[in-house]
C-alpha positions in Angstrom: 75.1 111.9 122.0 78.1 109.6 121.8 81.3 111.7 120.5 83.2 110.5 117.2 86.6 109.4 117.6 89.2 112.0 116.5 91.0 111.0 113.2 93.8 111.7 111.2 94.8 110.8 107.6 98.7 110.1 107.4 99.8 109.4 103.9 101.6 111.0 100.8 100.0 113.8 99.0 99.6 111.4 96.0 97.9 108.7 98.2 95.5 111.0 99.8 93.9 112.0 96.2 93.9 108.4 94.9 92.4 107.2 98.1 89.9 110.3 99.0 87.5 111.6 96.5 84.6 113.8 97.7 82.2 111.1 98.8 84.7 109.0 100.3 86.0 112.3 102.3 82.1 112.5 103.2 81.9 109.1 104.3 84.9 109.6 106.4 83.4 112.5 107.9 80.2 110.7 109.0 82.4 108.2 111.0 84.8 110.3 112.8 85.7 113.8 113.8 88.0 115.6 111.4 90.1 118.7 112.2 92.8 120.9 110.6 95.1 119.2 109.3 92.9 116.6 108.0 96.0 114.8 106.4 99.3 114.9 106.7 102.9 113.3 105.2 104.9 114.7 108.1 104.3 113.7 111.9 107.3 115.9 113.0 105.6 119.5 112.2 104.3 121.5 114.9 100.7 121.7 113.8 100.4 117.8 113.4 102.1 117.5 116.9 99.6 119.6 118.0 96.8 117.6 116.6 98.6 114.2 117.6 97.5 114.8 121.2 94.1 113.7 120.8 94.1 111.5 117.7 92.3 108.5 118.3 92.8 106.5 115.1 94.9 107.1 112.0 94.2 106.2 108.4 97.4 105.4 106.7 98.7 104.4 103.3 101.8 104.6 101.0 104.2 107.1 101.8 103.3 107.1 105.8 106.4 108.0 107.8 107.0 105.2 110.2 105.5 105.1 113.8 108.6 105.2 115.7 108.2 105.2 119.6 109.0 109.0 119.7 105.9 109.8 117.4 103.5 107.3 119.0 104.5 108.9 122.2 103.4 112.1 121.0 100.2 110.3 120.2 98.8 109.1 123.7 95.0 108.5 122.8 95.9 106.7 119.6 93.6 103.0 119.7 93.9 101.9 116.0 95.8 102.4 112.9 93.7 101.2 109.9 96.0 101.1 106.9 94.4 101.6 103.2 97.2 99.7 101.6 98.8 96.3 101.7 101.7 95.7 104.0 102.4 97.8 107.1 105.9 96.6 107.3 107.7 99.8 107.7 105.1 101.5 109.4 104.4 99.8 112.8 106.8 98.0 115.2 107.1 96.6 118.8 106.0 99.9 120.4 102.4 99.5 118.7 101.9 96.1 120.1 103.4 96.9 123.6 100.5 99.9 123.6 97.8 97.5 122.6 96.9 99.7 119.6 94.6 97.7 117.1 96.0 97.4 113.4 94.0 96.2 110.3 95.0 97.1 106.7 93.3 96.7 103.1 95.5 93.6 102.3 92.7 91.4 101.4 91.2 94.0 99.0 94.8 94.5 97.6 95.0 90.8 96.9 92.2 91.0 94.3 94.0 92.8 91.4 97.5 91.1 92.2 95.6 87.8 91.9 93.8 88.8 88.8 97.5 90.0 87.2 98.7 86.5 88.4 96.0 84.4 86.7 96.4 86.8 83.5 100.5 86.1 83.6 99.6 82.5 84.1 97.6 82.2 81.3 100.0 83.9 78.9 102.8 81.7 80.2 101.0 78.7 78.8 100.9 80.0 75.5 104.4 81.8 76.2 102.4 84.9 74.7 104.7 87.6 75.9 107.9 85.8 74.9 106.6 85.0 71.3 105.5 88.5 71.0 109.0 89.6 71.8 110.1 87.2 68.6 109.7 89.3 65.8 110.8 86.5 63.5 108.3 83.8 64.4 105.6 85.9 65.9 104.5 87.2 62.4 105.0 83.7 60.6 102.8 81.8 62.6 102.6 79.1 65.1 103.8 76.7 62.8 107.3 78.4 63.0 107.3 78.1 66.9 110.2 75.8 68.6 111.8 75.9 71.6 109.2 77.4 73.5 107.8 73.8 75.1 104.2 73.0 75.3 101.8 76.0 74.3 98.6 75.1 75.9 96.6 75.9 79.0 95.2 72.3 79.1 96.2 70.1 82.0 98.9 72.0 83.2 100.7 71.9 86.4 100.9 75.3 88.4 103.0 75.3 91.6 101.8 78.3 94.0 104.8 79.1 96.7 102.9 80.8 99.5 99.4 80.1 100.7 98.9 83.7 101.2 95.9 86.1 100.6 96.7 86.1 96.8 97.9 82.4 96.7 94.7 81.5 97.9 92.9 83.5 95.6 95.0 82.5 92.8 94.6 78.9 93.7 90.9 79.6 93.4 90.8 81.5 90.2 92.7 78.6 88.4 89.8 76.8 88.6 88.4 78.4 85.4 91.2 76.3 83.6 90.5 73.1 82.4 92.4 70.0 83.9 94.8 72.3 86.0 96.7 70.7 88.6 97.5 72.9 91.6 100.3 72.2 93.8 100.7 74.4 96.9 104.4 74.5 99.1 103.7 76.4 102.4 105.2 75.5 105.8 102.5 77.1 107.5 99.3 76.2 105.6 96.9 73.9 106.8 96.6 70.5 104.2 92.9 70.5 104.9 92.4 74.2 103.8 94.7 73.6 100.8 92.7 70.7 99.6 89.1 72.2 100.4 90.6 74.8 97.9 91.3 72.7 95.2 95.0 72.2 95.7 97.4 69.6 96.8 100.2 71.0 99.8 103.5 69.3 98.9 106.8 70.3 100.2 109.0 73.0 98.0 111.6 70.2 96.8 108.6 67.8 95.3 106.6 70.8 93.8 109.4 72.2 91.7 110.1 69.1 89.2 106.5 69.3 88.6 105.8 72.7 88.2 105.5 74.0 84.4 104.5 77.4 85.9 105.8 78.7 89.3 104.2 81.6 91.0 105.3 83.0 94.1 103.4 84.5 96.8 105.4 84.3 99.9 106.0 86.9 102.3 109.4 88.8 102.7 111.6 87.5 105.7 114.8 86.7 106.2 114.0 83.0 106.1 112.5 83.5 102.6 115.1 85.5 100.9 116.3 83.8 97.7 114.0 80.9 98.6 114.0 80.2 94.7 117.7 80.4 94.2 120.1 78.2 91.8 119.6 74.9 93.3 115.6 75.4 93.2 115.3 77.0 89.7 117.4 73.7 88.4 114.8 71.4 89.5 112.1 73.3 87.3 111.1 71.7 84.2 112.7 72.7 80.7 110.4 75.6 79.5 108.8 76.3 83.1 107.8 80.0 83.8 108.8 81.7 86.7 106.0 84.3 87.9 107.0 86.5 90.4 104.3 89.1 92.0 105.0 88.9 95.6 108.5 90.3 96.6 111.5 90.4 94.4 114.2 88.9 97.2 112.4 85.5 96.9 114.3 84.9 94.0 118.0 84.9 93.4 118.2 87.6 90.5 121.5 86.0 89.1 120.4 82.4 89.2 117.2 83.4 87.3 119.0 85.5 84.8 121.6 82.5 84.2 118.6 79.9 83.4 116.7 82.3 81.4 120.1 83.1 79.4 120.6 79.5 78.9 116.8 79.5 77.1 115.8 76.6 79.7 113.5 79.1 81.8 111.2 81.8 81.2 110.2 84.6 83.5 107.2 87.0 84.1 108.3 89.6 87.0 106.3 92.4 88.2 108.6 92.4 91.2 112.5 92.4 91.1 115.6 92.8 93.5 116.6 95.6 93.6 113.8 97.3 92.3 114.1 98.8 89.8 116.5 96.8 88.1 119.9 98.3 87.4 120.0 99.6 83.6 122.9 96.9 82.9 121.0 94.0 84.5 120.7 91.0 81.9 116.7 90.4 83.5 116.1 93.6 81.2 117.2 92.4 78.2 116.7 89.0 77.8 113.9 87.7 75.4 113.1 84.9 77.8 112.0 87.6 80.5 109.2 90.0 80.7 109.4 92.6 83.5 106.4 94.8 84.5 106.8 98.1 86.9 105.2 96.9 90.0 101.9 96.9 88.7 99.8 94.1 89.9 98.7 95.8 92.9 95.8 98.1 93.3 96.2 101.1 90.9 94.1 104.0 89.5 90.0 102.9 90.2 91.2 100.0 92.2 92.7 102.2 95.0 89.1 103.3 95.9 88.3 99.6 96.7 90.9 99.9 99.4 89.4 102.8 100.6 86.1 101.2 100.8 87.6 98.3 102.6 89.1 100.4 105.4 86.1 102.7 105.5 83.9 99.5 106.4 86.5 98.3 108.7 86.5 101.6 110.6 82.7 101.3 110.6 82.6 98.1 112.5 85.8 99.6 114.6 83.4 102.5 115.8 80.4 100.2 116.6 82.8 98.0 118.5 82.3 95.1 116.1 84.8 92.4 115.5 87.4 93.4 112.6 87.6 91.5 109.8 91.3 92.4 108.5 93.1 92.8 111.7 96.9 92.3 112.3 98.2 90.8 115.3 101.8 90.8 116.6 102.0 87.1 115.8 100.7 87.3 112.1 103.0 90.2 111.8 105.9 88.6 112.9 105.4 85.7 110.3 104.9 88.1 107.5 101.5 87.7 107.1 100.6 90.9 106.9 102.7 91.6 104.0 
């Protein structure tokens, strides 16, 4: 009988409790060999270091300490890291690739709720619902009193998607439920044929912005994408456009966005900010043209179980030496496609 690979769960206690109920922990035990401690959030404890010596696979998630070269040296048998969340940035580095350790993540599964949130935000943005709800005077006097919010409609709108990422692709697909939507995509790495097949049109960012009545950001966080949407880009958006960010706060110049929204020209729905959380004195906190949610678009509550199931399926493929469906390579990691 083939020996099951030895595994260790590495994440915060809160993450462990969210990911592994009794049924999922039992499924994990069917796939791998677990020993004490089964779970840890500290790879430097002596008892954990003793376990690391023969660990072949790690299941990681939020709260996992970074896998530094020194920590990896204590795990000479490690062959795979299966991340039960989205981005592996801050977790893995060059030493992981140098050692040929395979890495997968739950980013595909995590993209589902983010895309769902984004669709809801787009639909609400079309009607300017969050902003009207904050306008007590006009919200309770009826639609006939509404002025200064642009066209309150979800019919034949033009939506700009920046980043044809996992989430961006899902959003493009979900937008098909809105009648007459024109979907434009800006992404220097995207294949025009793939974008067209998805039902959108690939255009340069400078062409997308003047046409986007709703702008939704789905690009990775890289040095090159910091403030991708700055003052000059925001000025290109049409009046009454709404900016939606469910990706990374650093993609937008917060000061420039606050200035445009304070003028009454633009609106914004932000699930991520820069910095995060926003300082108490940030104008983005108090502007009626801006709605901020506390980074809730990604997997929460029962959605976390979907991430676990995704990674357990991947683990089953890995133990059977089958092709992995969500593998992250050094190349995709460098491009931020794992983020």
